[in-house]
ZAPAVEX-912082 format. One record per atom (N, C-alpha, C): x, y, z; atom name; residue number from 1; residue in one letter. Coordinates in pm, whole numbers, m for minus. Example, Ala and Ser with C-alpha at 12.3 -4.5 7.8 and 13.67 -1.06 7.14 Angstrom:
2
<node <1319 m569 780> N 1 A>
<node <1230 m450 780> CA 1 A>
<node <1320 m330 780> C 1 A>
<node <1285 m225 708> N 2 S>
<node <1367 m106 714> CA 2 S>
<node <1290 3 787> C 2 S>
***
This chain:
220
<node <9958 7035 11513> N 1 X>
<node <9990 7177 11493> CA 1 X>
<node <9908 7232 11377> C 1 X>
<node <9855 7352 11393> N 2 X>
<node <9774 7414 11290> CA 2 X>
<node <9860 7455 11171> C 2 X>
<node <9805 7437 11050> N 3 X>
<node <9875 7482 10931> CA 3 X>
<node <9846 7629 10907> C 3 X>
<node <9948 7701 10861> N 4 X>
<node <9936 7846 10842> CA 4 X>
<node <9984 7886 10704> C 4 X>
<node <9909 7972 10639> N 5 X>
<node <9952 8030 10511> CA 5 X>
<node <9963 8180 10528> C 5 X>
<node <10056 8239 10455> N 6 X>
<node <10072 8385 10457> CA 6 X>
<node <10072 8438 10315> C 6 X>
<node <9996 8544 10293> N 7 X>
<node <9992 8613 10164> CA 7 X>
<node <10058 8748 10181> C 7 X>
<node <10158 8775 10096> N 8 X>
<node <10228 8904 10099> CA 8 X>
<node <10184 8982 9975> C 8 X>
<node <10112 9091 9995> N 9 X>
<node <10065 9172 9883> CA 9 X>
<node <10178 9265 9839> C 9 X>
<node <10212 9257 9712> N 10 X>
<node <10327 9333 9660> CA 10 X>
<node <10299 9380 9518> C 10 X>
<node <10391 9459 9466> N 11 X>
<node <10386 9504 9328> CA 11 X>
<node <10523 9482 9265> C 11 X>
<node <10525 9479 9134> N 12 X>
<node <10650 9456 9062> CA 12 X>
<node <10700 9586 9001> C 12 X>
<node <10815 9638 9047> N 13 X>
<node <10870 9761 8988> CA 13 X>
<node <10889 9745 8837> C 13 X>
<node <10853 9848 8766> N 14 X>
<node <10862 9843 8620> CA 14 X>
<node <10732 9801 8555> C 14 X>
<node <10646 9733 8631> N 15 X>
<node <10515 9693 8582> CA 15 X>
<node <10405 9775 8648> C 15 X>
<node <10426 9811 8773> N 16 X>
<node <10332 9897 8846> CA 16 X>
<node <10412 10003 8920> C 16 X>
<node <10358 10123 8936> N 17 X>
<node <10427 10222 9019> CA 17 X>
<node <10433 10172 9163> C 17 X>
<node <10548 10189 9228> N 18 X>
<node <10563 10147 9367> CA 18 X>
<node <10603 10267 9452> C 18 X>
<node <10549 10272 9573> N 19 X>
<node <10581 10378 9669> CA 19 X>
<node <10573 10516 9603> C 19 X>
<node <10456 10546 9546> N 20 X>
<node <10441 10668 9467> CA 20 X>
<node <10458 10795 9551> C 20 X>
<node <10406 10793 9675> N 21 X>
<node <10422 10912 9759> CA 21 X>
<node <10567 10932 9800> C 21 X>
<node <10636 10821 9824> N 22 X>
<node <10778 10829 9857> CA 22 X>
<node <10858 10876 9735> C 22 X>
<node <10821 10824 9618> N 23 X>
<node <10893 10858 9496> CA 23 X>
<node <10883 11007 9462> C 23 X>
<node <10775 11072 9503> N 24 X>
<node <10757 11215 9473> CA 24 X>
<node <10865 11300 9537> C 24 X>
<node <10920 11253 9650> N 25 X>
<node <11019 11334 9721> CA 25 X>
<node <11161 11280 9711> C 25 X>
<node <11179 11148 9700> N 26 X>
<node <11315 11094 9693> CA 26 X>
<node <11351 11045 9553> C 26 X>
<node <11254 11046 9462> N 27 X>
<node <11280 11001 9325> CA 27 X>
<node <11238 10856 9304> C 27 X>
<node <11201 10828 9180> N 28 X>
<node <11150 10694 9148> CA 28 X>
<node <11256 10586 9168> C 28 X>
<node <11379 10612 9124> N 29 X>
<node <11483 10510 9134> CA 29 X>
<node <11510 10472 9280> C 29 X>
<node <11520 10574 9366> N 30 X>
<node <11546 10547 9507> CA 30 X>
<node <11428 10474 9571> C 30 X>
<node <11306 10514 9535> N 31 X>
<node <11188 10448 9590> CA 31 X>
<node <11182 10302 9548> C 31 X>
<node <11217 10274 9424> N 32 X>
<node <11218 10135 9378> CA 32 X>
<node <11327 10055 9448> C 32 X>
<node <11440 10118 9474> N 33 X>
<node <11550 10048 9542> CA 33 X>
<node <11510 10006 9683> C 33 X>
<node <11453 10100 9760> N 34 X>
<node <11415 10067 9897> CA 34 X>
<node <11299 9968 9897> C 34 X>
<node <11212 9975 9796> N 35 X>
<node <11102 9879 9789> CA 35 X>
<node <11154 9738 9766> C 35 X>
<node <11251 9724 9676> N 36 X>
<node <11311 9591 9654> CA 36 X>
<node <11378 9539 9780> C 36 X>
<node <11441 9628 9856> N 37 X>
<node <11503 9587 9981> CA 37 X>
<node <11397 9542 10082> C 37 X>
<node <11284 9610 10083> N 38 X>
<node <11174 9570 10171> CA 38 X>
<node <11125 9429 10135> C 38 X>
<node <11109 9404 10006> N 39 X>
<node <11066 9271 9962> CA 39 X>
<node <11166 9165 10007> C 39 X>
<node <11295 9194 9992> N 40 X>
<node <11398 9099 10033> CA 40 X>
<node <11395 9072 10182> C 40 X>
<node <11373 9176 10262> N 41 X>
<node <11369 9159 10408> CA 41 X>
<node <11249 9075 10449> C 41 X>
<node <11134 9100 10388> N 42 X>
<node <11015 9023 10423> CA 42 X>
<node <11027 8879 10378> C 42 X>
<node <11086 8858 10262> N 43 X>
<node <11107 8721 10216> CA 43 X>
<node <11193 8644 10317> C 43 X>
<node <11298 8706 10367> N 44 X>
<node <11385 8639 10462> CA 44 X>
<node <11313 8613 10595> C 44 X>
<node <11232 8707 10640> N 45 X>
<node <11156 8687 10764> CA 45 X>
<node <11054 8576 10750> C 45 X>
<node <10984 8573 10638> N 46 X>
<node <10881 8472 10616> CA 46 X>
<node <10943 8333 10606> C 46 X>
<node <11060 8322 10543> N 47 X>
<node <11126 8192 10530> CA 47 X>
<node <11168 8135 10666> C 47 X>
<node <11179 8222 10766> N 48 X>
<node <11228 8178 10897> CA 48 X>
<node <11119 8117 10984> C 48 X>
<node <10993 8123 10939> N 49 X>
<node <10884 8064 11017> CA 49 X>
<node <10815 7956 10935> C 49 X>
<node <10741 7871 11006> N 50 X>
<node <10677 7755 10941> CA 50 X>
<node <10542 7795 10883> C 50 X>
<node <10546 7854 10766> N 51 X>
<node <10424 7894 10696> CA 51 X>
<node <10438 7861 10548> C 51 X>
<node <10323 7847 10482> N 52 X>
<node <10321 7838 10336> CA 52 X>
<node <10303 7980 10284> C 52 X>
<node <10402 8032 10214> N 53 X>
<node <10402 8172 10173> CA 53 X>
<node <10360 8186 10027> C 53 X>
<node <10280 8289 10000> N 54 X>
<node <10236 8321 9864> CA 54 X>
<node <10251 8471 9843> C 54 X>
<node <10315 8508 9734> N 55 X>
<node <10330 8650 9698> CA 55 X>
<node <10218 8686 9603> C 55 X>
<node <10141 8787 9640> N 56 X>
<node <10023 8827 9563> CA 56 X>
<node <10056 8956 9488> C 56 X>
<node <10059 8948 9356> N 57 X>
<node <10094 9064 9274> CA 57 X>
<node <9981 9091 9174> C 57 X>
<node <9966 9217 9130> N 58 X>
<node <9855 9250 9040> CA 58 X>
<node <9885 9232 8891> C 58 X>
<node <10009 9201 8857> N 59 X>
<node <10049 9203 8715> CA 59 X>
<node <10070 9060 8662> C 59 X>
<node <9981 9016 8575> N 60 X>
<node <9994 8883 8517> CA 60 X>
<node <10123 8870 8436> C 60 X>
<node <10166 8978 8373> N 61 X>
<node <10286 8973 8289> CA 61 X>
<node <10414 8963 8370> C 61 X>
<node <10406 8984 8501> N 62 X>
<node <10527 8984 8584> CA 62 X>
<node <10544 8857 8666> C 62 X>
<node <10465 8756 8637> N 63 X>
<node <10471 8633 8717> CA 63 X>
<node <10610 8570 8714> C 63 X>
<node <10682 8587 8602> N 64 X>
<node <10815 8528 8588> CA 64 X>
<node <10927 8629 8612> C 64 X>
<node <10894 8743 8667> N 65 X>
<node <10994 8847 8692> CA 65 X>
<node <11102 8796 8787> C 65 X>
<node <11225 8844 8769> N 66 X>
<node <11337 8797 8851> CA 66 X>
<node <11315 8822 9001> C 66 X>
<node <11237 8925 9036> N 67 X>
<node <11213 8956 9177> CA 67 X>
<node <11138 8843 9246> C 67 X>
<node <11057 8768 9170> N 68 X>
<node <10976 8661 9228> CA 68 X>
<node <11031 8523 9194> C 68 X>
<node <11151 8518 9139> N 69 X>
<node <11208 8390 9096> CA 69 X>
<node <11217 8293 9213> C 69 X>
<node <11161 8175 9195> N 70 X>
<node <11165 8073 9299> CA 70 X>
<node <11062 8090 9408> C 70 X>
<node <10973 8192 9395> N 71 X>
<node <10872 8217 9497> CA 71 X>
<node <10733 8180 9444> C 71 X>
<node <10647 8128 9530> N 72 X>
<node <10508 8101 9489> CA 72 X>
<node <10435 8233 9469> C 72 X>
<node <10383 8255 9348> N 73 X>
<node <10320 8383 9314> CA 73 X>
<node <10175 8361 9273> C 73 X>
<node <10088 8445 9325> N 74 X>
<node <9946 8448 9286> CA 74 X>
<node <9920 8582 9220> C 74 X>
<node <9852 8580 9107> N 75 X>
<node <9815 8705 9041> CA 75 X>
<node <9679 8749 9093> C 75 X>
<node <9675 8864 9158> N 76 X>
<node <9549 8911 9217> CA 76 X>
<node <9450 8954 9110> C 76 X>
<node <9496 8972 8986> N 77 X>
<node <9403 9005 8879> CA 77 X>
<node <9304 8891 8855> C 77 X>
<node <9340 8771 8900> N 78 X>
<node <9250 8656 8887> CA 78 X>
<node <9141 8656 8993> C 78 X>
<node <9153 8748 9092> N 79 X>
<node <9057 8754 9201> CA 79 X>
<node <8978 8885 9191> C 79 X>
<node <8858 8873 9138> N 80 X>
<node <8765 8985 9130> CA 80 X>
<node <8820 9096 9039> C 80 X>
<node <8877 9202 9099> N 81 X>
<node <8924 9316 9020> CA 81 X>
<node <9029 9389 9102> C 81 X>
<node <9053 9514 9071> N 82 X>
<node <9156 9590 9143> CA 82 X>
<node <9108 9646 9276> C 82 X>
<node <8987 9612 9317> N 83 X>
<node <8936 9659 9446> CA 83 X>
<node <9006 9584 9559> C 83 X>
<node <9076 9658 9645> N 84 X>
<node <9155 9596 9750> CA 84 X>
<node <9070 9513 9844> C 84 X>
<node <8952 9563 9878> N 85 X>
<node <8865 9489 9968> CA 85 X>
<node <8824 9354 9911> C 85 X>
<node <8783 9351 9785> N 86 X>
<node <8743 9224 9724> CA 86 X>
<node <8862 9131 9707> C 86 X>
<node <8979 9187 9677> N 87 X>
<node <9098 9103 9665> CA 87 X>
<node <9134 9038 9798> C 87 X>
<node <9133 9118 9906> N 88 X>
<node <9165 9062 10037> CA 88 X>
<node <9063 8957 10078> C 88 X>
<node <8935 8983 10050> N 89 X>
<node <8831 8886 10082> CA 89 X>
<node <8856 8755 10011> C 89 X>
<node <8889 8762 9882> N 90 X>
<node <8909 8641 9803> CA 90 X>
<node <9034 8565 9847> C 90 X>
<node <9143 8638 9869> N 91 X>
<node <9268 8572 9910> CA 91 X>
<node <9252 8508 10048> C 91 X>
<node <9194 8582 10141> N 92 X>
<node <9176 8531 10278> CA 92 X>
<node <9088 8406 10276> C 92 X>
<node <8980 8409 10201> N 93 X>
<node <8890 8294 10194> CA 93 X>
<node <8959 8176 10127> C 93 X>
<node <9037 8201 10023> N 94 X>
<node <9108 8094 9954> CA 94 X>
<node <9209 8026 10046> C 94 X>
<node <9284 8106 10122> N 95 X>
<node <9383 8048 10213> CA 95 X>
<node <9315 7964 10320> C 95 X>
<node <9205 8014 10377> N 96 X>
<node <9138 7940 10484> CA 96 X>
<node <9068 7814 10432> C 96 X>
<node <9047 7807 10303> N 97 X>
<node <8988 7685 10247> CA 97 X>
<node <9090 7572 10243> C 97 X>
<node <9219 7607 10253> N 98 X>
<node <9325 7506 10243> CA 98 X>
<node <9414 7497 10366> C 98 X>
<node <9406 7597 10453> N 99 X>
<node <9490 7600 10573> CA 99 X>
<node <9403 7633 10694> C 99 X>
<node <9453 7600 10813> N 100 X>
<node <9378 7626 10936> CA 100 X>
<node <9372 7775 10968> C 100 X>
<node <9477 7847 10933> N 101 X>
<node <9481 7991 10965> CA 101 X>
<node <9559 8065 10857> C 101 X>
<node <9525 8193 10842> N 102 X>
<node <9582 8272 10732> CA 102 X>
<node <9633 8406 10785> C 102 X>
<node <9742 8452 10725> N 103 X>
<node <9800 8582 10757> CA 103 X>
<node <9812 8661 10627> C 103 X>
<node <9783 8789 10633> N 104 X>
<node <9802 8878 10518> CA 104 X>
<node <9884 8998 10561> C 104 X>
<node <9986 9029 10482> N 105 X>
<node <10069 9147 10510> CA 105 X>
<node <10096 9219 10378> C 105 X>
<node <10143 9343 10389> N 106 X>
<node <10189 9417 10273> CA 106 X>
<node <10340 9406 10262> C 106 X>
<node <10397 9473 10163> N 107 X>
<node <10542 9466 10141> CA 107 X>
<node <10613 9591 10189> C 107 X>
<node <10549 9668 10277> N 108 X>
<node <10609 9796 10315> CA 108 X>
<node <10637 9808 10465> C 108 X>
<node <10649 9694 10534> N 109 X>
<node <10689 9695 10675> CA 109 X>
<node <10802 9594 10694> C 109 X>
<node <10923 9628 10645> N 110 X>
<node <11034 9532 10647> CA 110 X>
<node <11087 9503 10786> C 110 X>
<node <11045 9581 10887> N 111 X>
<node <11087 9555 11025> CA 111 X>
<node <11003 9445 11089> C 111 X>
<node <10909 9389 11013> N 112 X>
<node <10831 9275 11061> CA 112 X>
<node <10924 9155 11072> C 112 X>
<node <10951 9114 11194> N 113 X>
<node <11053 9012 11221> CA 113 X>
<node <10993 8871 11226> C 113 X>
<node <11076 8768 11213> N 114 X>
<node <11027 8631 11232> CA 114 X>
<node <10962 8612 11369> C 114 X>
<node <11017 8676 11472> N 115 X>
<node <10961 8662 11606> CA 115 X>
<node <10818 8717 11612> C 115 X>
<node <10794 8830 11545> N 116 X>
<node <10660 8888 11545> CA 116 X>
<node <10564 8802 11464> C 116 X>
<node <10611 8748 11353> N 117 X>
<node <10528 8656 11275> CA 117 X>
<node <10494 8533 11357> C 117 X>
<node <10592 8479 11428> N 118 X>
<node <10567 8361 11509> CA 118 X>
<node <10468 8392 11622> C 118 X>
<node <10479 8510 11679> N 119 X>
<node <10385 8549 11784> CA 119 X>
<node <10242 8557 11728> C 119 X>
<node <10229 8602 11604> N 120 X>
<node <10098 8606 11540> CA 120 X>
<node <10042 8466 11523> C 120 X>
<node <10126 8374 11479> N 121 X>
<node <10084 8235 11461> CA 121 X>
<node <10042 8174 11594> C 121 X>
<node <10123 8195 11696> N 122 X>
<node <10094 8139 11828> CA 122 X>
<node <9967 8197 11887> C 122 X>
<node <9945 8328 11865> N 123 X>
<node <9827 8394 11922> CA 123 X>
<node <9697 8337 11865> C 123 X>
<node <9704 8285 11742> N 124 X>
<node <9584 8229 11681> CA 124 X>
<node <9540 8098 11747> C 124 X>
<node <9622 8044 11833> N 125 X>
<node <9580 7925 11907> CA 125 X>
<node <9475 7960 12012> C 125 X>
<node <9472 8087 12055> N 126 X>
<node <9377 8130 12158> CA 126 X>
<node <9281 8237 12109> C 126 X>
<node <9312 8299 11996> N 127 X>
<node <9231 8409 11944> CA 127 X>
<node <9188 8377 11800> C 127 X>
<node <9072 8427 11764> N 128 X>
<node <9024 8407 11627> CA 128 X>
<node <9098 8498 11528> C 128 X>
<node <9145 8614 11576> N 129 X>
<node <9206 8712 11487> CA 129 X>
<node <9327 8777 11554> C 129 X>
<node <9421 8821 11470> N 130 X>
<node <9537 8898 11515> CA 130 X>
<node <9550 9018 11421> C 130 X>
<node <9573 9136 11478> N 131 X>
<node <9586 9257 11396> CA 131 X>
<node <9713 9332 11438> C 131 X>
<node <9789 9376 11340> N 132 X>
<node <9904 9462 11362> CA 132 X>
<node <9873 9603 11315> C 132 X>
<node <9846 9697 11405> N 133 X>
<node <9812 9835 11363> CA 133 X>
<node <9934 9908 11306> C 133 X>
<node <9913 9984 11201> N 134 X>
<node <10018 10069 11145> CA 134 X>
<node <10005 10209 11204> C 134 X>
<node <10116 10278 11213> N 135 X>
<node <10115 10410 11277> CA 135 X>
<node <10034 10514 11199> C 135 X>
<node <10010 10488 11071> N 136 X>
<node <9934 10584 10990> CA 136 X>
<node <9783 10561 10997> C 136 X>
<node <9740 10467 11081> N 137 X>
<node <9598 10440 11094> CA 137 X>
<node <9551 10317 11020> C 137 X>
<node <9638 10258 10940> N 138 X>
<node <9603 10135 10871> CA 138 X>
<node <9644 10013 10952> C 138 X>
<node <9670 9903 10883> N 139 X>
<node <9719 9784 10952> CA 139 X>
<node <9824 9716 10862> C 139 X>
<node <9931 9667 10927> N 140 X>
<node <10037 9602 10850> CA 140 X>
<node <10023 9451 10847> C 140 X>
<node <9936 9397 10934> N 141 X>
<node <9917 9252 10940> CA 141 X>
<node <9774 9222 10983> C 141 X>
<node <9715 9125 10916> N 142 X>
<node <9587 9070 10960> CA 142 X>
<node <9599 8919 10955> C 142 X>
<node <9559 8854 11062> N 143 X>
<node <9563 8708 11068> CA 143 X>
<node <9433 8658 11128> C 143 X>
<node <9389 8542 11083> N 144 X>
<node <9266 8487 11137> CA 144 X>
<node <9249 8341 11105> C 144 X>
<node <9154 8281 11174> N 145 X>
<node <9117 8142 11147> CA 145 X>
<node <8967 8126 11134> C 145 X>
<node <8899 8239 11118> N 146 X>
<node <8753 8239 11101> CA 146 X>
<node <8718 8312 10973> C 146 X>
<node <8627 8254 10894> N 147 X>
<node <8585 8317 10769> CA 147 X>
<node <8515 8450 10796> C 147 X>
<node <8535 8545 10707> N 148 X>
<node <8468 8675 10712> CA 148 X>
<node <8404 8700 10576> C 148 X>
<node <8284 8752 10573> N 149 X>
<node <8219 8770 10443> CA 149 X>
<node <8281 8886 10367> C 149 X>
<node <8252 8893 10239> N 150 X>
<node <8313 8994 10154> CA 150 X>
<node <8280 9135 10200> C 150 X>
<node <8160 9155 10253> N 151 X>
<node <8120 9287 10299> CA 151 X>
<node <8209 9341 10408> C 151 X>
<node <8263 9252 10491> N 152 X>
<node <8354 9297 10596> CA 152 X>
<node <8470 9373 10533> C 152 X>
<node <8525 9320 10424> N 153 X>
<node <8643 9379 10361> CA 153 X>
<node <8608 9498 10273> C 153 X>
<node <8499 9490 10201> N 154 X>
<node <8468 9598 10106> CA 154 X>
<node <8412 9722 10176> C 154 X>
<node <8363 9709 10298> N 155 X>
<node <8309 9824 10370> CA 155 X>
<node <8416 9904 10443> C 155 X>
<node <8540 9854 10444> N 156 X>
<node <8646 9926 10514> CA 156 X>
<node <8695 10044 10429> C 156 X>
<node <8725 10159 10491> N 157 X>
<node <8781 10273 10418> CA 157 X>
<node <8933 10264 10412> C 157 X>
<node <8986 10212 10304> N 158 X>
<node <9130 10192 10294> CA 158 X>
<node <9203 10324 10274> C 158 X>
<node <9331 10325 10313> N 159 X>
<node <9415 10445 10305> CA 159 X>
<node <9352 10561 10380> C 159 X>
<node <9296 10530 10494> N 160 X>
<node <9231 10631 10578> CA 160 X>
<node <9292 10628 10717> C 160 X>
<node <9292 10740 10789> N 161 X>
<node <9347 10742 10925> CA 161 X>
<node <9272 10652 11023> C 161 X>
<node <9149 10610 10987> N 162 X>
<node <9075 10524 11078> CA 162 X>
<node <9048 10385 11020> C 162 X>
<node <9129 10343 10923> N 163 X>
<node <9110 10212 10863> CA 163 X>
<node <9117 10101 10968> C 163 X>
<node <9222 10101 11048> N 164 X>
<node <9238 9995 11148> CA 164 X>
<node <9129 10003 11254> C 164 X>
<node <9095 10123 11295> N 165 X>
<node <8989 10142 11395> CA 165 X>
<node <8858 10083 11344> C 165 X>
<node <8827 10107 11218> N 166 X>
<node <8703 10054 11160> CA 166 X>
<node <8711 9903 11148> C 166 X>
<node <8828 9850 11113> N 167 X>
<node <8845 9706 11103> CA 167 X>
<node <8821 9639 11239> C 167 X>
<node <8880 9696 11343> N 168 X>
<node <8865 9639 11478> CA 168 X>
<node <8719 9642 11522> C 168 X>
<node <8650 9749 11489> N 169 X>
<node <8509 9760 11528> CA 169 X>
<node <8420 9662 11453> C 169 X>
<node <8461 9625 11331> N 170 X>
<node <8378 9537 11249> CA 170 X>
<node <8401 9389 11278> C 170 X>
<node <8512 9355 11341> N 171 X>
<node <8540 9215 11371> CA 171 X>
<node <8436 9157 11467> C 171 X>
<node <8401 9030 11449> N 172 X>
<node <8299 8970 11536> CA 172 X>
<node <8345 8950 11679> C 172 X>
<node <8475 8953 11703> N 173 X>
<node <8526 8946 11840> CA 173 X>
<node <8660 9017 11849> C 173 X>
<node <8699 9047 11972> N 174 X>
<node <8821 9125 11994> CA 174 X>
<node <8943 9045 11952> C 174 X>
<node <9033 9106 11872> N 175 X>
<node <9153 9035 11826> CA 175 X>
<node <9269 9049 11924> C 175 X>
<node <9372 8971 11901> N 176 X>
<node <9501 8991 11969> CA 176 X>
<node <9573 9102 11893> C 176 X>
<node <9615 9205 11964> N 177 X>
<node <9680 9320 11900> CA 177 X>
<node <9831 9312 11915> C 177 X>
<node <9899 9329 11805> N 178 X>
<node <10045 9341 11804> CA 178 X>
<node <10083 9487 11826> C 178 X>
<node <10212 9512 11845> N 179 X>
<node <10257 9650 11860> CA 179 X>
<node <10244 9724 11726> C 179 X>
<node <10234 9854 11734> N 180 X>
<node <10224 9937 11614> CA 180 X>
<node <10359 9944 11544> C 180 X>
<node <10356 9940 11410> N 181 X>
<node <10476 9955 11329> CA 181 X>
<node <10450 10059 11220> C 181 X>
<node <10556 10104 11159> N 182 X>
<node <10547 10205 11052> CA 182 X>
<node <10539 10138 10916> C 182 X>
<node <10436 10173 10840> N 183 X>
<node <10432 10139 10698> CA 183 X>
<node <10513 10244 10623> C 183 X>
<node <10602 10200 10536> N 184 X>
<node <10683 10294 10461> CA 184 X>
<node <10605 10347 10342> C 184 X>
<node <10555 10469 10354> N 185 X>
<node <10479 10531 10247> CA 185 X>
<node <10537 10665 10203> C 185 X>
<node <10595 10739 10298> N 186 X>
<node <10642 10875 10269> CA 186 X>
<node <10784 10893 10321> C 186 X>
<node <10848 10997 10273> N 187 X>
<node <10985 11025 10317> CA 187 X>
<node <10991 11045 10468> C 187 X>
<node <10887 11105 10526> N 188 X>
<node <10884 11128 10671> CA 188 X>
<node <10884 10999 10751> C 188 X>
<node <10852 10885 10687> N 189 X>
<node <10851 10756 10757> CA 189 X>
<node <10990 10696 10772> C 189 X>
<node <11087 10745 10696> N 190 X>
<node <11220 10683 10695> CA 190 X>
<node <11289 10686 10832> C 190 X>
<node <11289 10800 10905> N 191 X>
<node <11354 10799 11036> CA 191 X>
<node <11291 10701 11134> C 191 X>
<node <11158 10691 11133> N 192 X>
<node <11091 10598 11225> CA 192 X>
<node <11118 10454 11185> C 192 X>
<node <11123 10427 11056> N 193 X>
<node <11158 10293 11011> CA 193 X>
<node <11297 10254 11060> C 193 X>
<node <11390 10346 11052> N 194 X>
<node <11525 10322 11102> CA 194 X>
<node <11523 10291 11251> C 194 X>
<node <11448 10369 11328> N 195 X>
<node <11441 10346 11473> CA 195 X>
<node <11382 10209 11504> C 195 X>
<node <11281 10169 11430> N 196 X>
<node <11217 10040 11457> CA 196 X>
<node <11309 9924 11417> C 196 X>
<node <11386 9939 11312> N 197 X>
<node <11483 9836 11277> CA 197 X>
<node <11593 9826 11382> C 197 X>
<node <11641 9940 11428> N 198 X>
<node <11746 9940 11530> CA 198 X>
<node <11697 9884 11663> C 198 X>
<node <11567 9891 11687> N 199 X>
<node <11510 9841 11813> CA 199 X>
<node <11493 9690 11814> C 199 X>
<node <11508 9625 11700> N 200 X>
<node <11496 9480 11695> CA 200 X>
<node <11611 9415 11772> C 200 X>
<node <11585 9306 11844> N 201 X>
<node <11693 9236 11915> CA 201 X>
<node <11806 9194 11822> C 201 X>
<node <11769 9158 11700> N 202 X>
<node <11869 9126 11598> CA 202 X>
<node <11807 9150 11461> C 202 X>
<node <11889 9197 11370> N 203 X>
<node <11843 9223 11234> CA 203 X>
<node <11893 9112 11141> C 203 X>
<node <11810 9079 11044> N 204 X>
<node <11852 8983 10943> CA 204 X>
<node <11948 9049 10846> C 204 X>
<node <12008 8969 10762> N 205 X>
<node <12100 9022 10660> CA 205 X>
<node <12029 9124 10572> C 205 X>
<node <11906 9094 10533> N 206 X>
<node <11832 9185 10445> CA 206 X>
<node <11789 9312 10519> C 206 X>
<node <11756 9300 10646> N 207 X>
<node <11723 9420 10723> CA 207 X>
<node <11846 9508 10742> C 207 X>
<node <11963 9448 10756> N 208 X>
<node <12087 9526 10763> CA 208 X>
<node <12110 9603 10633> C 208 X>
<node <12072 9545 10521> N 209 X>
<node <12086 9615 10393> CA 209 X>
<node <11998 9740 10390> C 209 X>
<node <11881 9732 10450> N 210 X>
<node <11794 9849 10457> CA 210 X>
<node <11856 9954 10547> C 210 X>
<node <11910 9911 10661> N 211 X>
<node <11976 10005 10751> CA 211 X>
<node <12094 10074 10683> C 211 X>
<node <12171 10000 10605> N 212 X>
<node <12283 10059 10532> CA 212 X>
<node <12233 10160 10429> C 212 X>
<node <12123 10126 10362> N 213 X>
<node <12065 10219 10264> CA 213 X>
<node <12020 10346 10335> C 213 X>
<node <11957 10331 10451> N 214 X>
<node <11909 10446 10526> CA 214 X>
<node <12024 10533 10574> C 214 X>
<node <12131 10470 10621> N 215 X>
<node <12249 10547 10666> CA 215 X>
<node <12306 10627 10550> C 215 X>
<node <12316 10566 10434> N 216 X>
<node <12366 10638 10316> CA 216 X>
<node <12272 10751 10277> C 216 X>
<node <12143 10726 10288> N 217 X>
<node <12044 10829 10251> CA 217 X>
<node <12055 10949 10345> C 217 X>
<node <12062 10922 10476> N 218 X>
<node <12065 11032 10573> CA 218 X>
<node <12199 11106 10571> C 218 X>
<node <12303 11043 10520> N 219 X>
<node <12434 11107 10518> CA 219 X>
<node <12454 11198 10396> C 219 X>
<node <12360 11194 10303> N 220 X>
<node <12373 11274 10182> CA 220 X>
<node <12347 11424 10212> C 220 X>
***
């Protein structure tokens, strides 16, 4: 069986601003609360599959933060600089140097289920790459078992409506595509996030906490 590693790119509330566009409309405290719930949901989903998980954070001072207690943490400040493309290139290459295949996700798609993660792992047995498109034009998951040079990552236009389209066009071969999911970035994403969570065959305990938060939010 192929070995798989997953890197979850995240930030530490209180050390870095989180969900800044969301915070502008619902407030910083609420944005930090839902972000922590997202982290908890993804942690539970990742623990349910056979992968070596690493949380990638940008703050060296937050390595011992309670949010990451007991979790393997990598400080992305040790990889190049704050450029997302160079960071992803370095993390992806590092994982593939030690594992047969690598997955990278962000911390803002808590509806990413163990079943979807497992499907990504299984798809890599027949495909070199797996991509999960986000509804905003980005991607919520990238998985692969083939090295990609740094230029592949640094030439992508991040936070753009055509980020995923450009990524797909730049890949050396056609990837296995997962269904589109919503990245939680803005207040307008909350209703769709709720629908996608409710559409899951079953929700984890942590995903139920997000649904409860959403119900309370919409009832205000």
